[in-house]
Backbone as JSON Lines, residues from 0, in Angstrom:
{"i":0,"aa":"M","n":[33.46,24.45,-1.98],"ca":[32.88,24.42,-0.66],"c":[32.56,25.86,-0.27]}
{"i":1,"aa":"T","n":[31.31,26.09,0.09],"ca":[30.87,27.43,0.46],"c":[30.56,27.48,1.95]}
{"i":2,"aa":"A","n":[30.42,28.68,2.47],"ca":[30.03,28.85,3.87],"c":[28.65,28.26,4.1]}
{"i":3,"aa":"E","n":[27.77,28.4,3.1],"ca":[26.43,27.83,3.22],"c":[26.47,26.31,3.33]}
{"i":4,"aa":"E","n":[27.34,25.67,2.54],"ca":[27.46,24.22,2.61],"c":[28.03,23.78,3.96]}
{"i":5,"aa":"I","n":[29.01,24.52,4.46],"ca":[29.59,24.19,5.77],"c":[28.53,24.28,6.87]}
{"i":6,"aa":"L","n":[27.74,25.35,6.86],"ca":[26.67,25.5,7.83],"c":[25.64,24.38,7.68]}
{"i":7,"aa":"A","n":[25.26,24.07,6.44],"ca":[24.27,23.02,6.2],"c":[24.75,21.67,6.72]}
{"i":8,"aa":"V","n":[26.02,21.39,6.56],"ca":[26.58,20.13,7.06],"c":[26.46,20.05,8.58]}
{"i":9,"aa":"G","n":[26.87,21.1,9.26],"ca":[26.82,21.09,10.72],"c":[25.4,20.94,11.25]}
{"i":10,"aa":"V","n":[24.48,21.69,10.69],"ca":[23.08,21.63,11.13],"c":[22.49,20.25,10.81]}
{"i":11,"aa":"S","n":[22.84,19.71,9.66],"ca":[22.32,18.4,9.26],"c":[22.79,17.28,10.18]}
{"i":12,"aa":"V","n":[24.07,17.28,10.5],"ca":[24.6,16.25,11.39],"c":[23.89,16.31,12.73]}
{"i":13,"aa":"L","n":[23.73,17.51,13.26],"ca":[23.06,17.65,14.54],"c":[21.6,17.16,14.46]}
{"i":14,"aa":"G","n":[20.91,17.5,13.38],"ca":[19.52,17.06,13.21],"c":[19.39,15.55,13.15]}
{"i":15,"aa":"V","n":[20.26,14.89,12.38],"ca":[20.19,13.42,12.26],"c":[20.61,12.77,13.57]}
{"i":16,"aa":"W","n":[21.65,13.29,14.21],"ca":[22.06,12.71,15.49],"c":[20.92,12.79,16.51]}
{"i":17,"aa":"L","n":[20.23,13.93,16.56],"ca":[19.1,14.07,17.47],"c":[17.96,13.12,17.11]}
{"i":18,"aa":"T","n":[17.81,12.82,15.82],"ca":[16.8,11.83,15.4],"c":[17.16,10.45,15.92]}
{"i":19,"aa":"T","n":[18.45,10.1,15.85],"ca":[18.85,8.78,16.37],"c":[18.57,8.68,17.86]}
{"i":20,"aa":"Q","n":[18.57,9.82,18.56],"ca":[18.31,9.86,20.0],"c":[16.81,9.91,20.3]}
{"i":21,"aa":"R","n":[15.99,9.98,19.26],"ca":[14.54,10.12,19.4],"c":[14.18,11.4,20.16]}
{"i":22,"aa":"S","n":[14.94,12.46,19.9],"ca":[14.73,13.76,20.54],"c":[13.87,14.65,19.64]}
{"i":23,"aa":"L","n":[12.9,15.3,20.23],"ca":[12.07,16.24,19.47],"c":[12.88,17.43,18.96]}
{"i":24,"aa":"W","n":[14.04,17.67,19.54],"ca":[14.9,18.77,19.08],"c":[15.44,18.52,17.68]}
{"i":25,"aa":"N","n":[15.29,17.31,17.16],"ca":[15.75,17.07,15.78],"c":[14.97,17.93,14.79]}
{"i":26,"aa":"F","n":[13.73,18.25,15.1],"ca":[12.88,18.92,14.12],"c":[13.32,20.33,13.77]}
{"i":27,"aa":"P","n":[13.63,21.23,14.71],"ca":[14.08,22.56,14.27],"c":[15.4,22.53,13.51]}
{"i":28,"aa":"F","n":[16.33,21.67,13.94],"ca":[17.6,21.59,13.22],"c":[17.42,20.98,11.83]}
{"i":29,"aa":"S","n":[16.57,19.98,11.74],"ca":[16.32,19.35,10.44],"c":[15.61,20.31,9.49]}
{"i":30,"aa":"L","n":[14.7,21.13,10.01],"ca":[14.04,22.12,9.15],"c":[15.04,23.16,8.64]}
{"i":31,"aa":"A","n":[15.96,23.59,9.48],"ca":[17.0,24.53,9.03],"c":[17.87,23.87,7.96]}
{"i":32,"aa":"S","n":[18.18,22.6,8.15],"ca":[19.0,21.86,7.19],"c":[18.33,21.8,5.82]}
{"i":33,"aa":"V","n":[17.04,21.48,5.78],"ca":[16.37,21.36,4.48],"c":[16.28,22.7,3.78]}
{"i":34,"aa":"A","n":[16.14,23.78,4.53],"ca":[16.12,25.1,3.9],"c":[17.46,25.41,3.24]}
{"i":35,"aa":"L","n":[18.54,25.15,3.96],"ca":[19.86,25.4,3.41],"c":[20.14,24.53,2.19]}
{"i":36,"aa":"Y","n":[19.84,23.24,2.31],"ca":[20.13,22.34,1.19],"c":[19.21,22.56,0.01]}
{"i":37,"aa":"G","n":[18.0,23.05,0.24],"ca":[17.14,23.4,-0.89],"c":[17.82,24.41,-1.8]}
{"i":38,"aa":"H","n":[18.43,25.4,-1.19],"ca":[19.14,26.43,-1.97],"c":[20.39,25.87,-2.62]}
{"i":39,"aa":"I","n":[21.16,25.09,-1.88],"ca":[22.39,24.52,-2.43],"c":[22.09,23.65,-3.65]}
{"i":40,"aa":"F","n":[21.1,22.78,-3.55],"ca":[20.8,21.86,-4.65],"c":[20.26,22.61,-5.87]}
{"i":41,"aa":"F","n":[19.56,23.71,-5.66],"ca":[19.13,24.53,-6.78],"c":[20.32,25.07,-7.55]}
{"i":42,"aa":"T","n":[21.34,25.52,-6.81],"ca":[22.49,26.13,-7.48],"c":[23.31,25.12,-8.27]}
{"i":43,"aa":"V","n":[23.27,23.81,-7.91],"ca":[24.04,22.81,-8.65],"c":[23.15,21.95,-9.55]}
{"i":44,"aa":"K","n":[21.9,22.38,-9.75],"ca":[20.97,21.74,-10.68],"c":[20.61,20.3,-10.32]}
{"i":45,"aa":"L","n":[20.5,20.03,-9.03],"ca":[19.95,18.75,-8.57],"c":[18.51,19.05,-8.14]}
{"i":46,"aa":"Y","n":[17.64,19.18,-9.14],"ca":[16.3,19.7,-8.91],"c":[15.42,18.76,-8.09]}
{"i":47,"aa":"A","n":[15.55,17.46,-8.29],"ca":[14.75,16.54,-7.49],"c":[15.17,16.63,-6.03]}
{"i":48,"aa":"D","n":[16.47,16.73,-5.79],"ca":[16.95,16.89,-4.41],"c":[16.46,18.21,-3.82]}
{"i":49,"aa":"M","n":[16.4,19.25,-4.65],"ca":[15.91,20.53,-4.19],"c":[14.44,20.41,-3.78]}
{"i":50,"aa":"A","n":[13.62,19.84,-4.65],"ca":[12.19,19.67,-4.35],"c":[11.99,18.77,-3.14]}
{"i":51,"aa":"L","n":[12.86,17.78,-3.02],"ca":[12.78,16.85,-1.91],"c":[12.89,17.59,-0.57]}
{"i":52,"aa":"Q","n":[13.67,18.64,-0.54],"ca":[13.83,19.39,0.7],"c":[12.49,19.99,1.16]}
{"i":53,"aa":"G","n":[11.67,20.43,0.19],"ca":[10.35,20.94,0.54],"c":[9.45,19.85,1.1]}
{"i":54,"aa":"V","n":[9.51,18.67,0.5],"ca":[8.73,17.54,1.0],"c":[9.24,17.14,2.38]}
{"i":55,"aa":"F","n":[10.57,17.15,2.55],"ca":[11.13,16.87,3.87],"c":[10.55,17.82,4.91]}
{"i":56,"aa":"A","n":[10.46,19.11,4.56],"ca":[9.95,20.1,5.51],"c":[8.52,19.76,5.92]}
{"i":57,"aa":"L","n":[7.68,19.41,4.96],"ca":[6.3,19.04,5.28],"c":[6.25,17.78,6.14]}
{"i":58,"aa":"T","n":[7.08,16.8,5.79],"ca":[7.11,15.55,6.55],"c":[7.65,15.79,7.95]}
{"i":59,"aa":"L","n":[8.61,16.67,8.08],"ca":[9.14,17.01,9.4],"c":[8.05,17.62,10.28]}
{"i":60,"aa":"L","n":[7.23,18.48,9.7],"ca":[6.15,19.08,10.48],"c":[5.14,18.0,10.92]}
{"i":61,"aa":"Y","n":[4.83,17.08,10.01],"ca":[3.96,15.96,10.38],"c":[4.62,15.11,11.46]}
{"i":62,"aa":"G","n":[5.89,14.79,11.28],"ca":[6.61,13.96,12.24],"c":[6.66,14.6,13.62]}
{"i":63,"aa":"L","n":[6.85,15.9,13.67],"ca":[6.86,16.6,14.96],"c":[5.55,16.36,15.7]}
{"i":64,"aa":"K","n":[4.43,16.51,15.0],"ca":[3.13,16.28,15.62],"c":[2.99,14.82,16.04]}
{"i":65,"aa":"D","n":[3.36,13.89,15.16],"ca":[3.22,12.46,15.46],"c":[4.09,12.07,16.65]}
{"i":66,"aa":"W","n":[5.33,12.52,16.67],"ca":[6.24,12.18,17.77],"c":[5.74,12.78,19.08]}
{"i":67,"aa":"R","n":[5.26,14.03,19.04],"ca":[4.75,14.65,20.27],"c":[3.54,13.9,20.79]}
{"i":68,"aa":"D","n":[2.64,13.52,19.89],"ca":[1.43,12.81,20.3],"c":[1.73,11.4,20.81]}
{"i":69,"aa":"A","n":[2.82,10.79,20.33],"ca":[3.12,9.39,20.66],"c":[3.89,9.21,21.96]}
{"i":70,"aa":"R","n":[4.41,10.3,22.51],"ca":[5.2,10.18,23.74],"c":[4.38,9.53,24.84]}
{"i":71,"aa":"G","n":[5.01,8.61,25.52],"ca":[4.35,7.91,26.62],"c":[4.58,8.6,27.94]}
{"i":72,"aa":"Q","n":[4.27,7.88,29.02],"ca":[4.41,8.43,30.36],"c":[5.87,8.76,30.68]}
{"i":73,"aa":"A","n":[6.79,8.0,30.12],"ca":[8.22,8.26,30.36],"c":[8.74,9.37,29.46]}
{"i":74,"aa":"N","n":[7.84,10.01,28.69],"ca":[8.19,11.08,27.77],"c":[9.16,10.62,26.69]}
{"i":75,"aa":"E","n":[9.11,9.34,26.33],"ca":[9.94,8.8,25.26],"c":[9.09,8.52,24.04]}
{"i":76,"aa":"V","n":[9.69,8.73,22.88],"ca":[9.01,8.46,21.62],"c":[9.18,6.98,21.31]}
{"i":77,"aa":"P","n":[8.07,6.22,21.2],"ca":[8.2,4.78,20.94],"c":[8.56,4.5,19.48]}
{"i":78,"aa":"V","n":[9.28,3.41,19.28],"ca":[9.66,2.95,17.95],"c":[8.63,1.91,17.52]}
{"i":79,"aa":"T","n":[8.24,1.95,16.24],"ca":[7.29,0.98,15.71],"c":[7.94,0.22,14.56]}
{"i":80,"aa":"R","n":[7.28,-0.83,14.13],"ca":[7.74,-1.62,12.98],"c":[6.76,-1.42,11.83]}
{"i":81,"aa":"L","n":[7.22,-1.72,10.62],"ca":[6.32,-1.67,9.47],"c":[5.18,-2.66,9.68]}
{"i":82,"aa":"K","n":[4.01,-2.25,9.3],"ca":[2.85,-3.13,9.37],"c":[2.87,-4.09,8.17]}
{"i":83,"aa":"S","n":[2.06,-5.11,8.24],"ca":[1.99,-6.12,7.17],"c":[1.73,-5.46,5.82]}
{"i":84,"aa":"G","n":[2.61,-5.69,4.88],"ca":[2.48,-5.16,3.53],"c":[2.94,-3.73,3.36]}
{"i":85,"aa":"E","n":[3.2,-3.02,4.45],"ca":[3.59,-1.62,4.37],"c":[4.93,-1.43,3.64]}
{"i":86,"aa":"G","n":[5.85,-2.35,3.87],"ca":[7.15,-2.26,3.19],"c":[7.01,-2.44,1.69]}
{"i":87,"aa":"Y","n":[6.19,-3.41,1.28],"ca":[5.98,-3.63,-0.16],"c":[5.27,-2.44,-0.81]}
{"i":88,"aa":"R","n":[4.28,-1.89,-0.12],"ca":[3.59,-0.72,-0.66],"c":[4.56,0.46,-0.77]}
{"i":89,"aa":"G","n":[5.41,0.64,0.24],"ca":[6.38,1.72,0.2],"c":[7.36,1.58,-0.95]}
{"i":90,"aa":"M","n":[7.84,0.36,-1.14],"ca":[8.79,0.14,-2.24],"c":[8.11,0.3,-3.6]}
{"i":91,"aa":"G","n":[6.88,-0.19,-3.71],"ca":[6.14,-0.02,-4.97],"c":[5.9,1.45,-5.28]}
{"i":92,"aa":"L","n":[5.52,2.21,-4.26],"ca":[5.33,3.64,-4.44],"c":[6.65,4.3,-4.82]}
{"i":93,"aa":"G","n":[7.74,3.85,-4.21],"ca":[9.05,4.41,-4.53],"c":[9.43,4.19,-5.99]}
{"i":94,"aa":"V","n":[9.17,3.0,-6.51],"ca":[9.48,2.71,-7.92],"c":[8.63,3.61,-8.83]}
{"i":95,"aa":"C","n":[7.35,3.75,-8.52],"ca":[6.48,4.61,-9.33],"c":[6.93,6.07,-9.28]}
{"i":96,"aa":"L","n":[7.28,6.55,-8.08],"ca":[7.77,7.92,-7.95],"c":[9.07,8.13,-8.72]}
{"i":97,"aa":"A","n":[9.97,7.16,-8.63],"ca":[11.25,7.27,-9.35],"c":[11.01,7.36,-10.85]}
{"i":98,"aa":"A","n":[10.1,6.54,-11.35],"ca":[9.8,6.57,-12.79],"c":[9.18,7.9,-13.2]}
{"i":99,"aa":"L","n":[8.25,8.38,-12.41],"ca":[7.58,9.65,-12.71],"c":[8.56,10.82,-12.64]}
{"i":100,"aa":"I","n":[9.28,10.92,-11.54],"ca":[10.22,12.03,-11.35],"c":[11.36,11.95,-12.37]}
{"i":101,"aa":"G","n":[11.88,10.73,-12.59],"ca":[12.96,10.57,-13.56],"c":[12.54,10.96,-14.96]}
{"i":102,"aa":"G","n":[11.33,10.56,-15.35],"ca":[10.82,10.95,-16.67],"c":[10.7,12.45,-16.81]}
{"i":103,"aa":"L","n":[10.18,13.1,-15.78],"ca":[10.03,14.55,-15.82],"c":[11.4,15.25,-15.85]}
{"i":104,"aa":"L","n":[12.3,14.81,-15.0],"ca":[13.62,15.44,-14.96],"c":[14.38,15.26,-16.26]}
{"i":105,"aa":"S","n":[14.31,14.05,-16.84],"ca":[15.08,13.8,-18.06],"c":[14.5,14.52,-19.28]}
{"i":106,"aa":"S","n":[13.19,14.74,-19.29],"ca":[12.59,15.37,-20.47],"c":[12.34,16.87,-20.32]}
{"i":107,"aa":"Q","n":[12.26,17.36,-19.09],"ca":[11.85,18.75,-18.9],"c":[12.91,19.65,-18.27]}
{"i":108,"aa":"T","n":[14.03,19.08,-17.86],"ca":[15.05,19.9,-17.19],"c":[16.44,19.56,-17.72]}
{"i":109,"aa":"D","n":[17.4,20.32,-17.24],"ca":[18.81,20.04,-17.54],"c":[19.47,19.35,-16.35]}
{"i":110,"aa":"A","n":[18.7,18.53,-15.63],"ca":[19.2,17.85,-14.44],"c":[20.47,17.07,-14.76]}
{"i":111,"aa":"A","n":[21.4,17.05,-13.82],"ca":[22.71,16.43,-14.01],"c":[22.62,14.91,-14.13]}
{"i":112,"aa":"V","n":[21.9,14.27,-13.26],"ca":[21.76,12.8,-13.25],"c":[20.29,12.47,-12.95]}
{"i":113,"aa":"P","n":[19.41,12.66,-13.93],"ca":[17.98,12.64,-13.65],"c":[17.45,11.34,-13.05]}
{"i":114,"aa":"W","n":[17.88,10.2,-13.56],"ca":[17.29,8.94,-13.09],"c":[17.82,8.54,-11.71]}
{"i":115,"aa":"L","n":[19.08,8.76,-11.48],"ca":[19.63,8.47,-10.16],"c":[19.09,9.46,-9.14]}
{"i":116,"aa":"D","n":[19.03,10.72,-9.51],"ca":[18.47,11.75,-8.65],"c":[17.03,11.4,-8.28]}
{"i":117,"aa":"A","n":[16.26,10.97,-9.27],"ca":[14.86,10.61,-9.03],"c":[14.73,9.38,-8.14]}
{"i":118,"aa":"S","n":[15.56,8.39,-8.37],"ca":[15.5,7.16,-7.57],"c":[15.86,7.43,-6.11]}
{"i":119,"aa":"L","n":[16.89,8.22,-5.9],"ca":[17.28,8.54,-4.53],"c":[16.25,9.45,-3.86]}
{"i":120,"aa":"T","n":[15.64,10.32,-4.64],"ca":[14.57,11.16,-4.11],"c":[13.4,10.29,-3.65]}
{"i":121,"aa":"A","n":[13.01,9.34,-4.47],"ca":[11.9,8.45,-4.12],"c":[12.22,7.65,-2.86]}
{"i":122,"aa":"A","n":[13.42,7.09,-2.8],"ca":[13.82,6.33,-1.61],"c":[13.83,7.22,-0.38]}
{"i":123,"aa":"S","n":[14.31,8.44,-0.53],"ca":[14.35,9.38,0.59],"c":[12.96,9.76,1.06]}
{"i":124,"aa":"L","n":[12.03,9.91,0.13],"ca":[10.65,10.22,0.51],"c":[10.05,9.1,1.35]}
{"i":125,"aa":"I","n":[10.27,7.86,0.91],"ca":[9.73,6.72,1.65],"c":[10.4,6.64,3.03]}
{"i":126,"aa":"A","n":[11.72,6.77,3.07],"ca":[12.45,6.69,4.34],"c":[12.01,7.8,5.3]}
{"i":127,"aa":"T","n":[11.8,9.0,4.77],"ca":[11.37,10.12,5.59],"c":[9.99,9.87,6.17]}
{"i":128,"aa":"W","n":[9.09,9.34,5.36],"ca":[7.75,9.02,5.85],"c":[7.82,7.97,6.95]}
{"i":129,"aa":"W","n":[8.67,6.97,6.74],"ca":[8.81,5.92,7.75],"c":[9.4,6.47,9.05]}
{"i":130,"aa":"V","n":[10.36,7.41,8.96],"ca":[10.9,8.02,10.18],"c":[9.8,8.81,10.89]}
{"i":131,"aa":"A","n":[9.02,9.57,10.13],"ca":[7.93,10.35,10.73],"c":[6.94,9.44,11.45]}
{"i":132,"aa":"R","n":[6.78,8.22,10.95],"ca":[5.89,7.24,11.58],"c":[6.62,6.39,12.61]}
{"i":133,"aa":"R","n":[7.9,6.7,12.85],"ca":[8.74,6.04,13.85],"c":[9.01,4.58,13.5]}
{"i":134,"aa":"R","n":[9.11,4.25,12.22],"ca":[9.33,2.88,11.78],"c":[10.82,2.54,11.84]}
{"i":135,"aa":"L","n":[11.13,1.48,12.52],"ca":[12.51,1.01,12.68],"c":[13.19,0.79,11.33]}
{"i":136,"aa":"E","n":[12.47,0.24,10.38],"ca":[13.04,-0.13,9.07],"c":[13.48,1.08,8.25]}
{"i":137,"aa":"S","n":[13.08,2.27,8.66],"ca":[13.5,3.48,7.93],"c":[15.01,3.57,7.86]}
{"i":138,"aa":"W","n":[15.71,3.11,8.9],"ca":[17.16,3.23,8.93],"c":[17.82,2.38,7.88]}
{"i":139,"aa":"W","n":[17.27,1.2,7.57],"ca":[17.85,0.37,6.5],"c":[17.79,1.11,5.16]}
{"i":140,"aa":"L","n":[16.67,1.74,4.89],"ca":[16.51,2.47,3.63],"c":[17.44,3.68,3.6]}
{"i":141,"aa":"W","n":[17.59,4.36,4.74],"ca":[18.52,5.49,4.77],"c":[19.96,5.06,4.53]}
{"i":142,"aa":"I","n":[20.35,3.93,5.09],"ca":[21.72,3.44,4.86],"c":[21.96,3.26,3.37]}
{"i":143,"aa":"L","n":[21.04,2.58,2.7],"ca":[21.18,2.32,1.26],"c":[21.21,3.62,0.46]}
{"i":144,"aa":"A","n":[20.26,4.5,0.7],"ca":[20.19,5.75,-0.06],"c":[21.42,6.61,0.18]}
{"i":145,"aa":"D","n":[21.85,6.72,1.43],"ca":[22.99,7.58,1.73],"c":[24.29,7.1,1.1]}
{"i":146,"aa":"V","n":[24.46,5.8,0.98],"ca":[25.65,5.28,0.28],"c":[25.67,5.78,-1.16]}
{"i":147,"aa":"F","n":[24.52,5.72,-1.84],"ca":[24.47,6.21,-3.22],"c":[24.6,7.72,-3.3]}
{"i":148,"aa":"Y","n":[24.02,8.43,-2.33],"ca":[24.16,9.89,-2.32],"c":[25.62,10.31,-2.24]}
{"i":149,"aa":"V","n":[26.43,9.59,-1.5],"ca":[27.85,9.92,-1.42],"c":[28.45,10.0,-2.82]}
{"i":150,"aa":"G","n":[28.16,9.02,-3.64],"ca":[28.68,9.0,-5.01],"c":[28.17,10.16,-5.85]}
{"i":151,"aa":"V","n":[26.9,10.48,-5.73],"ca":[26.32,11.59,-6.5],"c":[27.01,12.9,-6.13]}
{"i":152,"aa":"Y","n":[27.22,13.13,-4.85],"ca":[27.79,14.4,-4.43],"c":[29.27,14.49,-4.77]}
{"i":153,"aa":"I","n":[29.97,13.37,-4.79],"ca":[31.35,13.38,-5.28],"c":[31.35,13.77,-6.76]}
{"i":154,"aa":"Y","n":[30.45,13.15,-7.51],"ca":[30.33,13.45,-8.95],"c":[30.06,14.93,-9.2]}
{"i":155,"aa":"K","n":[29.28,15.57,-8.34],"ca":[28.94,16.99,-8.5],"c":[29.93,17.91,-7.77]}
{"i":156,"aa":"D","n":[31.06,17.36,-7.31],"ca":[32.09,18.14,-6.62],"c":[31.59,18.82,-5.35]}
{"i":157,"aa":"L","n":[30.62,18.21,-4.7],"ca":[30.15,18.68,-3.4],"c":[30.81,17.78,-2.35]}
{"i":158,"aa":"W","n":[32.11,17.97,-2.2],"ca":[32.9,17.06,-1.37],"c":[32.49,17.09,0.09]}
{"i":159,"aa":"L","n":[32.2,18.26,0.6],"ca":[31.79,18.34,2.0],"c":[30.43,17.66,2.2]}
{"i":160,"aa":"T","n":[29.55,17.84,1.23],"ca":[28.25,17.18,1.31],"c":[28.41,15.67,1.16]}
{"i":161,"aa":"A","n":[29.33,15.23,0.32],"ca":[29.61,13.79,0.21],"c":[30.11,13.24,1.54]}
{"i":162,"aa":"A","n":[30.98,14.0,2.18],"ca":[31.47,13.57,3.51],"c":[30.32,13.55,4.51]}
{"i":163,"aa":"L","n":[29.42,14.54,4.42],"ca":[28.25,14.56,5.29],"c":[27.43,13.29,5.11]}
{"i":164,"aa":"Y","n":[27.21,12.88,3.88],"ca":[26.39,11.69,3.64],"c":[27.12,10.42,4.07]}
{"i":165,"aa":"A","n":[28.44,10.44,4.05],"ca":[29.19,9.31,4.62],"c":[28.95,9.26,6.14]}
{"i":166,"aa":"V","n":[28.92,10.43,6.77],"ca":[28.6,10.49,8.2],"c":[27.15,10.05,8.41]}
{"i":167,"aa":"F","n":[26.25,10.43,7.49],"ca":[24.86,9.98,7.59],"c":[24.75,8.46,7.56]}
{"i":168,"aa":"V","n":[25.6,7.8,6.76],"ca":[25.59,6.33,6.75],"c":[25.89,5.82,8.15]}
{"i":169,"aa":"L","n":[26.93,6.38,8.76],"ca":[27.3,5.96,10.11],"c":[26.21,6.29,11.13]}
{"i":170,"aa":"L","n":[25.6,7.46,10.99],"ca":[24.51,7.82,11.89],"c":[23.3,6.92,11.69]}
{"i":171,"aa":"A","n":[23.04,6.53,10.44],"ca":[21.92,5.63,10.18],"c":[22.16,4.26,10.81]}
{"i":172,"aa":"V","n":[23.4,3.8,10.77],"ca":[23.73,2.54,11.44],"c":[23.5,2.7,12.95]}
{"i":173,"aa":"R","n":[23.93,3.85,13.49],"ca":[23.7,4.13,14.91],"c":[22.2,4.18,15.22]}
{"i":174,"aa":"G","n":[21.45,4.88,14.36],"ca":[20.01,4.96,14.55],"c":[19.35,3.6,14.52]}
{"i":175,"aa":"L","n":[19.79,2.75,13.59],"ca":[19.25,1.4,13.51],"c":[19.5,0.64,14.81]}
{"i":176,"aa":"R","n":[20.7,0.74,15.32],"ca":[21.03,0.04,16.58],"c":[20.22,0.59,17.74]}
{"i":177,"aa":"Q","n":[20.18,1.91,17.87],"ca":[19.49,2.51,19.01],"c":[17.98,2.28,18.94]}
{"i":178,"aa":"W","n":[17.42,2.41,17.76],"ca":[15.98,2.19,17.62],"c":[15.63,0.72,17.82]}
{"i":179,"aa":"T","n":[16.52,-0.18,17.39],"ca":[16.29,-1.61,17.62],"c":[16.29,-1.9,19.12]}
{"i":180,"aa":"D","n":[17.26,-1.34,19.83],"ca":[17.32,-1.53,21.28],"c":[16.08,-0.96,21.96]}
{"i":181,"aa":"A","n":[15.65,0.23,21.53],"ca":[14.47,0.85,22.13],"c":[13.22,0.02,21.85]}
{"i":182,"aa":"Y","n":[13.11,-0.48,20.64],"ca":[11.95,-1.3,20.29],"c":[11.93,-2.59,21.11]}
{"i":183,"aa":"T","n":[13.09,-3.23,21.19],"ca":[13.19,-4.48,21.95],"c":[12.87,-4.24,23.42]}
{"i":184,"aa":"A","n":[13.4,-3.17,24.0],"ca":[13.13,-2.85,25.4],"c":[11.65,-2.59,25.64]}
{"i":185,"aa":"H","n":[11.03,-1.86,24.71],"ca":[9.6,-1.56,24.83],"c":[8.77,-2.85,24.75]}
{"i":186,"aa":"Q","n":[9.14,-3.71,23.81],"ca":[8.43,-4.99,23.66],"c":[8.57,-5.82,24.94]}
{"i":187,"aa":"A","n":[9.8,-5.86,25.48],"ca":[10.03,-6.65,26.71],"c":[9.23,-6.07,27.88]}
{"i":188,"aa":"A","n":[9.23,-4.75,28.0],"ca":[8.51,-4.1,29.1],"c":[7.0,-4.31,28.97]}
{"i":189,"aa":"S","n":[6.55,-4.46,27.72],"ca":[5.12,-4.69,27.48],"c":[4.75,-6.17,27.57]}
{"i":190,"aa":"G","n":[5.76,-7.02,27.77],"ca":[5.5,-8.45,27.83],"c":[5.23,-9.08,26.48]}
{"i":191,"aa":"L","n":[5.67,-8.42,25.4],"ca":[5.41,-8.91,24.05],"c":[6.55,-9.76,23.49]}
{"i":192,"aa":"V","n":[7.67,-9.81,24.21],"ca":[8.81,-10.6,23.75],"c":[8.94,-11.84,24.59]}
């Protein structure tokens, strides 16, 4: 456990908690988190996770713009649902990304767990895109991915990061509940329920 990992954990928890609150303040904390974890994952040879941090940064910048533009009169960020077929397309893309990334990691690097790393990276990419688009279902995918990440980080002796991802599971459950409530309230207020 390093000072960098301790800092990354604190910043990450704050960023995810702010995301569950639909606060725009999640973006600066989340960007700091991905910078710290990009370096940490490089040092422990989790290259897909390292690269994922860069994609997270780009998606966070997109999400900031989307969330700011989507705010309504009450200055709240609305929650949306996956559109017809969007979930299947996301999962299909995730499988293709996992195969591509896993093949590259297993043949071109000394990655510790190339196929699992690639699969979790692909799932995280899809979940991140869905969060940026304010999709309620993103939390289900985060719950699943974070459970597996806990095991990977235990395997790599990143105990504090494993504990962080256990907290992420709990935060994802919280996010799912809060976003579900917000979506339901918005639908009711719009007369759609």
